[in-house]
C-alpha positions as CSV (number, residue, x, y, z in Angstrom):
1,X,227.1,60.0,51.9
2,X,228.6,61.6,48.8
3,X,230.4,64.9,49.0
4,X,228.4,68.0,48.1
5,X,229.3,70.0,45.0
6,X,229.8,73.5,46.2
7,X,229.0,76.2,43.7
8,X,229.9,79.9,44.2
9,X,227.5,82.3,42.4
10,X,229.0,85.7,41.7
11,X,226.5,88.6,41.4
12,X,226.4,92.3,41.7
13,X,223.7,92.4,44.4
14,X,220.8,90.2,45.2
15,X,218.0,92.7,44.7
16,X,214.8,91.8,42.8
17,X,215.5,91.4,39.0
18,X,215.4,88.7,36.4
19,X,218.8,87.1,37.1
20,X,218.2,87.2,40.8
21,X,214.8,85.7,40.5
22,X,216.3,82.8,38.5
23,X,219.0,82.2,41.2
24,X,216.4,82.4,44.0
25,X,214.1,79.9,42.2
26,X,217.1,77.5,41.8
27,X,218.1,78.0,45.5
28,X,214.5,77.3,46.7
29,X,214.3,74.0,44.7
30,X,218.0,72.9,45.3
31,X,218.9,69.3,46.0
32,X,220.6,70.2,49.2
33,X,221.9,66.7,49.8
34,X,224.0,67.0,46.7
35,X,224.7,70.7,46.3
36,X,225.6,73.8,48.2
37,X,225.0,77.2,46.6
38,X,226.7,80.3,48.1
39,X,227.0,83.8,46.9
40,X,229.5,86.7,46.5
41,X,227.7,90.1,46.4
42,X,229.8,93.0,45.2
43,X,228.2,95.5,47.6
44,X,228.2,96.1,51.3
45,X,224.5,96.9,51.2
46,X,221.9,94.6,52.5
47,X,219.9,93.4,49.5
48,X,216.3,92.3,49.0
49,X,216.9,88.6,49.0
50,X,219.7,88.4,51.6
51,X,217.4,87.3,54.5
52,X,215.8,84.5,52.5
53,X,219.2,83.4,51.1
54,X,220.4,83.0,54.7
55,X,217.2,81.2,55.7
56,X,217.8,78.6,53.0
57,X,221.2,77.8,54.3
58,X,223.4,79.7,51.8
59,X,226.3,81.9,52.8
60,X,226.8,85.4,51.4
61,X,230.3,86.8,51.1
62,X,230.8,90.5,50.3
63,X,233.6,91.9,48.2
64,X,234.4,95.5,47.2
65,X,232.5,97.0,44.3
66,X,234.9,97.2,41.4
67,X,236.1,100.6,40.1
68,X,239.0,101.9,38.1
69,X,240.6,103.1,41.3
70,X,240.5,99.7,43.1
71,X,241.3,97.2,40.4
72,X,244.4,95.9,42.1
73,X,242.7,95.7,45.5
74,X,239.7,94.0,43.9
75,X,242.0,91.4,42.3
76,X,243.8,90.9,45.6
77,X,240.4,90.3,47.4
78,X,239.6,87.5,45.0
79,X,243.1,85.9,45.1
80,X,242.8,85.8,48.9
81,X,239.3,84.5,48.8
82,X,240.2,81.5,46.7
83,X,243.2,80.7,48.9
84,X,240.9,80.7,52.0
85,X,238.0,78.8,50.3
86,X,239.3,75.8,48.4
87,X,235.8,74.1,48.9
88,X,234.3,75.9,45.9
89,X,234.8,73.7,42.9
90,X,232.7,75.7,40.5
91,X,232.6,79.5,40.1
92,X,229.5,80.6,38.2
93,X,229.7,84.2,37.3
94,X,226.6,86.3,36.6
95,X,228.2,89.7,37.0
96,X,230.0,90.3,33.7
97,X,231.4,93.8,34.4
98,X,233.9,92.4,36.9
99,X,234.2,88.9,35.4
100,X,237.5,89.5,33.6
101,X,239.1,89.7,37.0
102,X,237.3,87.3,39.2
103,X,237.0,84.5,36.6
104,X,240.7,85.0,35.8
105,X,241.6,84.5,39.5
106,X,239.3,81.6,39.7
107,X,241.0,79.8,36.8
108,X,244.4,80.5,38.3
109,X,243.1,78.9,41.5
110,X,242.1,75.8,39.6
111,X,238.4,76.2,39.7
112,X,235.8,75.3,37.0
113,X,234.6,78.6,35.6
114,X,231.3,79.7,34.0
115,X,230.6,83.1,32.4
116,X,226.8,83.5,32.3
117,X,225.4,86.4,30.2
118,X,222.0,87.8,31.2
119,X,221.8,90.8,28.8
120,X,222.1,91.7,25.1
121,X,223.6,95.1,25.3
122,X,226.8,96.7,26.7
123,X,225.1,100.2,26.8
124,X,225.4,103.2,24.7
125,X,228.1,105.8,23.8
126,X,231.6,105.8,25.1
127,X,230.8,103.9,28.3
128,X,229.2,101.1,26.3
129,X,232.2,100.9,24.0
130,X,234.5,100.7,27.0
131,X,232.4,97.9,28.5
132,X,232.4,96.0,25.2
133,X,236.2,96.2,24.9
134,X,236.8,95.4,28.6
135,X,234.6,92.2,28.3
136,X,236.1,90.8,25.1
137,X,238.4,88.5,27.0
138,X,235.3,86.8,28.5
139,X,234.8,85.1,25.1
140,X,237.6,82.7,25.7
141,X,238.3,83.1,29.4
142,X,235.8,80.8,31.1
143,X,235.7,77.1,30.8
144,X,232.0,77.3,29.8
145,X,229.8,80.1,28.4
146,X,226.1,80.4,29.2
147,X,223.5,82.9,28.0
148,X,219.8,83.4,28.9
149,X,219.0,83.7,25.1
150,X,220.6,83.4,21.8
151,X,220.7,87.2,21.4
152,X,222.4,87.7,24.7
153,X,225.0,85.0,23.9
154,X,225.9,86.6,20.5
155,X,226.1,90.0,22.2
156,X,228.6,88.7,24.8
157,X,230.5,85.9,23.2
158,X,230.2,86.7,19.5
159,X,229.4,84.3,16.7
160,X,232.6,82.3,16.9
161,X,232.8,81.4,20.6
162,X,230.6,78.5,21.8
163,X,227.9,79.1,24.4
164,X,224.9,77.3,25.7
165,X,221.5,78.8,26.3
166,X,220.2,78.2,29.8
167,X,216.5,79.1,30.0
168,X,215.4,81.3,32.9
169,X,213.0,79.0,34.4
170,X,210.2,80.2,36.7
171,X,208.1,78.7,39.5
172,X,205.3,78.6,37.0
173,X,202.7,77.0,39.4
174,X,202.8,80.2,41.4
175,X,201.5,82.3,38.5
176,X,198.5,80.2,37.7
177,X,195.3,82.2,36.9
178,X,193.3,82.6,40.1
179,X,190.1,84.7,40.2
180,X,190.0,84.9,44.0
181,X,193.5,86.3,44.1
182,X,192.6,88.8,41.4
183,X,189.7,90.1,43.6
184,X,191.8,90.2,46.7
185,X,194.6,92.3,45.1
186,X,192.2,94.5,43.3
187,X,190.4,95.2,46.6
188,X,193.7,95.9,48.2
189,X,194.5,98.6,45.7
190,X,190.9,99.8,45.1
191,X,191.0,98.7,41.5
192,X,187.4,97.6,41.1
193,X,186.1,98.3,37.5
194,X,189.6,99.5,36.4
195,X,191.6,98.5,33.4
196,X,194.9,97.7,34.9
197,X,198.1,98.2,32.8
198,X,200.9,96.4,34.6
199,X,204.7,96.6,34.6
200,X,207.3,94.8,36.8
201,X,210.8,96.2,36.4
202,X,213.6,98.1,38.1
203,X,213.2,101.9,37.7
204,X,216.3,102.2,35.5
205,X,217.0,103.4,32.0
206,X,217.0,100.0,30.4
207,X,213.3,99.4,31.3
208,X,212.2,102.6,29.5
209,X,209.6,103.8,32.1
210,X,209.4,107.3,30.7
211,X,208.2,106.0,27.4
212,X,205.7,103.7,29.3
213,X,204.3,106.8,31.0
214,X,203.7,108.4,27.7
215,X,202.1,105.3,26.4
216,X,199.8,105.2,29.4
217,X,198.9,108.9,28.9
218,X,197.7,107.9,25.4
219,X,195.8,104.8,26.8
220,X,193.9,107.1,29.1
221,X,192.5,109.0,26.2
222,X,191.0,105.8,24.9
223,X,190.3,103.9,28.1
224,X,189.3,106.4,30.7
225,X,189.1,103.9,33.6
226,X,192.8,102.8,33.1
227,X,195.3,102.5,36.0
228,X,199.0,101.9,35.7
229,X,200.5,99.5,38.3
230,X,204.3,99.9,38.5
231,X,206.0,97.2,40.6
232,X,209.6,97.9,41.6
233,X,211.9,100.7,42.6
234,X,215.1,102.3,41.3
235,X,217.1,105.4,40.7
236,X,214.6,106.8,38.0
237,X,211.5,106.8,40.3
238,X,211.5,110.6,40.8
239,X,211.8,111.2,37.0
240,X,208.9,108.9,36.5
241,X,206.8,110.7,39.0
242,X,207.8,114.1,37.7
243,X,206.7,113.2,34.1
244,X,203.5,111.7,35.3
245,X,202.8,114.8,37.3
246,X,203.6,117.0,34.3
247,X,201.1,115.0,32.2
248,X,198.5,115.2,35.0
249,X,198.2,111.5,35.4
250,X,200.2,110.8,38.7
251,X,197.0,110.0,40.5
252,X,196.2,107.2,38.0
253,X,199.5,105.4,38.8
254,X,199.9,102.8,41.6
255,X,203.5,102.5,42.8
256,X,203.6,99.3,44.7
257,X,207.3,99.4,45.6
258,X,209.3,96.1,45.8
259,X,206.9,93.2,46.4
260,X,207.6,89.5,47.0
261,X,204.2,88.5,45.6
262,X,204.5,89.5,42.0
263,X,202.7,86.3,41.0
264,X,199.6,87.6,42.9
265,X,199.9,91.2,41.6
266,X,199.9,89.9,38.0
267,X,196.4,88.3,38.7
268,X,195.1,91.8,39.2
269,X,196.5,93.2,35.9
270,X,194.6,93.2,32.6
271,X,197.6,93.7,30.3
272,X,201.4,93.6,30.8
273,X,203.6,96.2,29.1
274,X,207.4,96.1,29.0
275,X,208.9,98.6,26.4
276,X,212.6,97.8,27.3
277,X,215.5,99.5,25.5
278,X,217.4,96.2,25.7
279,X,216.8,92.8,27.3
280,X,218.8,89.6,27.6
281,X,215.5,87.8,27.9
282,X,212.9,89.6,29.9
283,X,211.8,86.9,32.3
284,X,208.8,88.9,33.5
285,X,207.3,88.5,30.1
286,X,207.4,84.7,30.7
287,X,205.8,85.2,34.2
288,X,203.1,87.4,32.7
289,X,202.2,84.7,30.2
290,X,202.1,82.2,33.0
291,X,199.5,84.5,34.6
292,X,197.6,84.4,31.3
293,X,198.2,88.1,30.6
294,X,198.4,89.7,27.2
295,X,202.0,90.9,26.8
296,X,203.2,93.9,24.8
297,X,206.9,94.3,24.5
298,X,209.7,95.8,22.4
299,X,210.2,94.4,18.9
300,X,213.8,93.8,17.7
301,X,214.9,94.3,21.3
302,X,213.3,91.6,23.4
303,X,214.4,88.1,22.2
304,X,211.8,86.1,20.3
305,X,212.4,83.2,22.7
306,X,209.8,84.8,25.1
307,X,207.0,84.1,22.6
308,X,205.9,80.8,24.1
309,X,202.2,81.4,24.0
310,X,199.8,83.3,21.7
311,X,199.6,86.1,24.2
312,X,202.6,88.1,23.0
313,X,202.7,91.1,20.7
314,X,205.9,92.8,19.7
315,X,205.7,96.6,19.0
316,X,208.6,98.6,17.6
317,X,210.0,101.4,19.8
318,X,210.1,103.4,16.6
319,X,206.3,103.6,16.9
320,X,204.8,106.5,18.8
321,X,203.3,106.2,22.3
322,X,199.9,106.7,20.6
323,X,200.4,103.7,18.3
324,X,201.5,101.6,21.3
325,X,198.3,102.7,23.1
326,X,196.1,101.8,20.2
327,X,197.7,98.4,19.8
328,X,197.2,97.6,23.5
329,X,193.7,98.8,24.0
330,X,192.4,97.4,20.6
331,X,194.1,94.0,20.8
332,X,191.7,91.1,20.5
333,X,193.8,89.3,23.2
334,X,192.1,91.5,25.8
335,X,188.8,89.7,25.1
336,X,190.3,86.2,25.6
337,X,189.4,84.5,28.9
338,X,192.2,84.0,31.4
339,X,193.1,80.3,31.7
340,X,195.7,77.9,33.0
341,X,198.9,78.3,30.9
342,X,201.1,76.0,33.1
343,X,201.6,73.2,30.5
344,X,202.7,75.7,27.8
345,X,205.4,77.0,30.2
346,X,206.6,73.5,30.9
347,X,206.5,72.4,27.2
348,X,208.8,75.3,26.2
349,X,211.3,74.5,29.0
350,X,210.7,77.6,31.1
351,X,209.6,75.8,34.3
352,X,212.3,76.0,37.0
353,X,212.4,72.3,37.3
354,X,213.8,71.9,33.8
355,X,216.4,74.6,34.4
356,X,217.3,73.1,37.8
357,X,217.7,69.6,36.4
358,X,219.9,70.9,33.5
359,X,222.2,72.9,35.7
360,X,222.5,70.2,38.4
361,X,223.3,67.6,35.8
362,X,225.9,69.9,34.3
363,X,227.6,70.6,37.6
364,X,227.8,66.9,38.3
365,X,229.2,66.2,34.9
366,X,231.9,68.8,34.9
367,X,232.8,68.0,38.6
368,X,233.4,64.3,37.6
369,X,235.5,65.4,34.6
370,X,237.8,67.6,36.6
């Protein structure tokens, strides 16, 4: 029996998000005879996926959250970790803020290192500039550079450092259009005869929920039976509720909280709207297309790679909420019948099986070459 290749995935925390969804899909479909995936979470909190990760046979290690005050202690934690765990041949870093330290220590310990970028922005203002400067060493630090899209790769690694795009595959069969599921979910949330505007995202600044609330306010002026379904949670939830209350539309919004059945919830939606301020890819846009939903998302912000079907419309954030609302409600795509989009997802390489095969082949190749 051949020895397993043990890969250590370094993340911030395994809550529900695009990067985490990719890692969970990879873990669920892993060839466990040949590979072992374990995780370092940079938090002491229990995260959304922790229980499932453990049930799938993976180990979670917890390291301190990095800060200016604990840089030396943080580095020491990693140095000690690699001394105590020689079994991890490959260190696959998904948390770029702390990567200049943990990937540096991994290289010093003789491990194969991967820097994987999942976003296309360092943020705004002074903090964004500091993050950009701090992460410049990543361009040449890791043995291999990955990115979820061309835009995110250029943002992180620049035009002169090589990187490879690894598509964020999804378990596309779970999102197949299903009329019975649609009825069940709409019954659960009392959505009969409603026009459901959907969004799945963390309630954080990047996802631009306050703008979405304003767009929905304008949609209601045109489509009186509209309901907004917000799937997720985050630090901005109270701000979202406050704005909705101020506009008098709080009772027209369904807050589902964090759900593990996003694929079912999407069946109940009529359109999917994601007006992000920045995105490495926006994997939920792929999932929405797999569910045969018309998708409306930010132009010049969300990478064009997500346009894998004819369901996508890009709208500029420079446009007013009223313009967004008119685009959404008047789109001819709303009249198209929902249908099976599975093959289109596969043909464009966004099924998890393609991503799994590519990564596992890569791990085997670099392990042999060490």
